[in-house]
ZAMARGU-4260 file (C-alpha; in steps of 0.2 Angstrom, whole numbers, plus 5000, padded with zeros to 4 digits):
<rodrens>
0) 4947/4967/5041 | 4946/4969/5060 | 4957/4982/5067 | 4958/4982/5085 | 4975/4986/5093
5) 4969/4982/5111 | 4965/4964/5107 | 4979/4960/5095 | 4967/4961/5079 | 4959/4944/5083
10) 4973/4933/5073 | 4963/4917/5076 | 4948/4923/5066 | 4950/4916/5048 | 4933/4921/5041
15) 4917/4930/5045 | 4902/4924/5036 | 4907/4923/5018 | 4921/4936/5020 | 4939/4931/5022
20) 4950/4940/5035 | 4966/4947/5028 | 4981/4955/5034 | 4981/4969/5021 | 4972/4975/5005
25) 4972/4989/4993 | 4957/5000/4993 | 4955/5015/4981 | 4974/5015/4979 | 4979/5015/4997
30) 4986/5000/5007 | 4975/4996/5022 | 4983/4984/5035 | 4977/4977/5051 | 4990/4986/5061
35) 4982/5003/5058 | 5000/5010/5053 | 5004/5020/5038 | 5022/5014/5037 | 5019/5001/5024
40) 5008/5013/5013 | 5022/5026/5013 | 5035/5013/5008 | 5024/5007/4994 | 5021/5024/4987
45) 5040/5028/4988 | 5043/5012/4978 | 5030/5016/4965 | 5038/5034/4963 | 5055/5026/4961
50) 5049/5014/4948 | 5040/5028/4938 | 5056/5039/4939 | 5067/5025/4933 | 5055/5021/4919
55) 5053/5040/4913 | 5069/5047/4920 | 5078/5049/4904 | 5063/5057/4896 | 5061/5069/4910
60) 5079/5074/4910 | 5081/5075/4891 | 5088/5092/4885 | 5079/5088/4868 | 5062/5092/4876
65) 5054/5109/4873 | 5049/5119/4887
</rodrens>
């Protein structure tokens, strides 16, 4: 991925050697995009937390669990 804010991230480049140029990818659990912004990463993590809470919310808030 080429991240270059000054030159509009080289949108015309489709591949470099045997590598494909992409707009974004997940690396070690973090979303990396060509804008250099973290807004999409924050939104993605909030969405993951919401899904986890909906999945386990009943278990977490259950009064039958021992402390």
